[in-house]
N, C-alpha and C positions, 0 to 999 in steps of 0.2 A: 504494500500500500504506500502510495506517495505521502510523505510526511504531512503535507498540507491538506490531505483529504481530497486531493484532486489529481487527475492524471497529469503527467508531465506535458503532454501535448496541449491540453487545455490551458495549463499555466503559461506555456509559451505563447499561445494565442492571446491570452489576456495581456501579457507583456507587450506583444506586438501591437495590439490595439492601443495601449497606453502610449507607446512611442509614436504611433501614427497621429494620435490626438495632439501630442506635444509638438510634432512636426508641423501640423496645420496651424497651431497657435503661433509658432515661430515664424511661419511664412506671413501670417496676418500682421505680425509686428515688424515685418520688413527684413527678416533675417534670411540669409541664404546659407544652405548647408554645403560645405566644401570639404574635399578630402585631399590631404597632403600625403602623398606616398613617399616613404623613405625606405632605405634598405632593410631596416629592422621591422618594419610594419607600416601602419598608416595612422594618421591623426585626423579625425573628423572634427570640424569646428564650424561654428556659426560666425557669420560676419554681417554687419549691417549698421546703419546709423550714420551720422555726419559729425565731423569734427576731428580733433586729434585722436590718435588710436589709444584705446583702453583695452588691455588684456585682463580677462577675468579667469582666475584659476580656482576650481572647485576642490572640495575636501575628499577624504577617503570614503568609500562606500556609496558615493553618489556620482553624478555626472554634471554636464553643463546645464541641464535643465533646472538645477537649483537656482540659477540666476534668471530664469525666464520671466518672473514677475518684475524683476528690477529693470529688464530691458525697456519696458513701457516708459519708465521715467528717465532712463539714461540715453536712449537712442537719439534724442534731439540735441545732445551735448557732445557725444563722442562717437567715433567709429569703433564699434564694439567687435572684439575678436574673442570668442568664447570656445575654447577647445574642450573636448573630452580628453583628459590627460592620458598618455599612453598606458594601455592596460585597463582603462575604465570606459564605461558607456559603450559607444559604438566604435571607439578606436581599437585597433587590433595590434597587439604586441605580444611577443613571446613571453609567457608567464614565468619562464626560467630566467629572464633578464634580471639585472640588478636594479632594485627600486630604492636604493639608498638616496639620500639628499644629493650627494655628489653626482650620481649618474642621472637622476631625474633632471637636475639643472643642466647637465650636458645635453640631454634630449631637448629641453626647452630652448637652449641656445641654437641648436640646429633647426628647430621649428621656426624661431624668430628670423634666423638668417634666410631660410627658405622663403619666407613671406616678405623678405627685404624690409623688415621692421628695424630701422636704425635706432629710433628712440620712441618711447611709448610710456603711457601711464600704466601702472601695474597694480592690480588688486587681487588678493588671495584670501580664501577662507579656510580655516582649519589646516589640513595638510597643505592646501594651496597657499595659505598664508606663510607656512614654514618655507615652502619652495620659493614664493615671491620674495621673502626677506633674504633667503640665502642667495638667490640669483642677483638681487640688488647689491648685496654685500660683495659679490664677485664681479659684477659689471655695473657699477654705479653710474657710469656715463651713459648707459643705455636707457636708464629709467628716469622719466621726467618727474614723476611723483609716485609714492608708494602708499598703498592702503592695506593694512593688516587687520583682518576681521577674525577675531577669536583664534589667532594663529596657534598651531601646535608647536611643541618643542621649546616652550618658554619656561624658565625656572621661576615659577610663581611662589610667593611667600606662603600661600595656602595651598595645600595639596587638594586637587579636585577629586571627586568620586571616581572618575575614570582613571586618573593617574594612580589612585590607591589600588584599584583593581589591576592595573597594568603592572605595578610594582610587586603585587602579590601573586602575579601570574594567574589571575582569575579570568573567566570569560568576560569580554567587554560588552556592556549593554548596547553599544552602537552596532553590534553585529547580531543579526537575527536569523532564525531558521524556520519559524512558524508564524502564523498570523498573530497569535498572542504576543510573541516576542517582538514582532514588528510594531504592534501597538505600543508596547513598552519602550521600544527604541524611539519612536516619535515623541512619547511623553518625556523621555530622558533628554533629548536634544532641544526640545522646545518647552518653554514655560507654560504656554497655552496652545497646544497643538490644535490645528483646525480639524473639523470632522472630515474623515476620508471615507468615500464609498467602499463598501466591503469588497466589491470586485477589484478596485484599485489596490486594496490591501493584499488581496491574493496574488496579484501580479508582482507587487513590490516584495512580498514575502518570498516568492519563488526566486526572484532575482537575488535577494539577499542571501538565500540559502546557497544558490549556485556559486556566488562569489565569496562565500565566507572564508574558505581556506586561503584564497588569494589575498583577501584583505588582511587577514591575520599575519600572513607572511610579510606584507608591506609594512605593517605596523612594527613588526619585530626588526625589520631592516632599518626603519627610520629611527627607532629608539637607540640603535647602536651608533648613530651618527652624532655630529656635534650639535649642541643646543643653538637655537636661533639667536639668543641674546649673546652667546659667545662669538658667533660669526659677525654679528652687527658691531660688537665691541672692537673687533679688529679693523673695522672700516670707519674712519673718522669723517668721511665725506658722504654720508647717507643723504639722499634727497629728502625734500619735505615729505613728511609721513603722517598719515592719519591712522589712528588706532581706534577701532570700533570693537566694543565688547558688550555682550549681554551680562547684566549684573547677576542673573541667575543661571549662569553657565555652569552646568554640572560636569561637562567634559573637560574643559580647560579653564581653570579658575581665573576670574577677572582681575585678580591681583597681579597677573602678568602684565597688565597694561602699564602699571607704574614702573615695572622692570624695564620695559621697552622705552617708555617716555624719558627715563633718566639717561638712557644710552643715546638717544637720538635728539640732538639739540633742537632741531627744527621739527618738532612733532606736536600733534594735537591729539588729545584723548577724548573720545565720546563714549561714555558708558550709558547703555540703554536699559532703563528700569523695566522690570517685569518681562524680561527677555532672556531666552536661553542661548544655546550655542549657535543658532542660525538666525541672526538678526535680519538678514536680507530676505528671509521668508516671513518671520513673525511680525516684523515692523518695517515692511518693505518701503513704504512711502517715506517714513522718517529716516530710514537708512539711506535712501537715495538723496534726500534733501541734505543730509549731513555731508554726503560725499560731494555733491555738486557745489555746495557752499564752500567746502574746503578747496 
């Protein structure tokens, strides 16, 4: 029996329908889907909007669609480039590849060079925030401004619930295998999760289950690498930086915002009340207003 109480073929169908729906919404928002082929695989990304280029990097266990609601507010200010990071979403990459910070940043550099992106604004959430900060520390002249949204890999003064689980080698609540666990995951990453139709939960749960081992391996590789604040401390010329954090973030504690603020002289901190780990979803309008004002 399939663990979700559904056949695998039906679960695949649900997931396919969800992706088709997201693709339709993306087109209505003026986004085009583009595929960049590289020797090691392919990177699928959205591009659309007008203005200076802004690259958005998602976190672990999700894909580019986590920024879909924000597109409506940002597309009139920036030319948006939103990739499925290698190995995630619809991008195809050898799962045996190295997914440490160092190698993921190398792949990002190749991607940016392939798109002839000389300079750009860079925004990253969670794992994407870790990669955005690390890339900026390595290539500060390429980044016009940096936005770190609840970034992973920061030494916070208060240990978060997820970091406690990670250090104790317990299962992480952000990875699910069943519908019940998927509901729990949404409640963990958001202070006030929106209602999700049961059929969408089924597709999301199946995708989470399918990718669980891969996501665990990526987390294990990331935690062996250098901390984000250590990398930023080695780069005295960081660009202007906006740090956005949900005050009720249970995955990465918001005390990390002060750690980063003290390291980056030209930085602004925006703590969002009654918000968890995904402010661009929970407080989308306020999140985008804070970014555009910055």
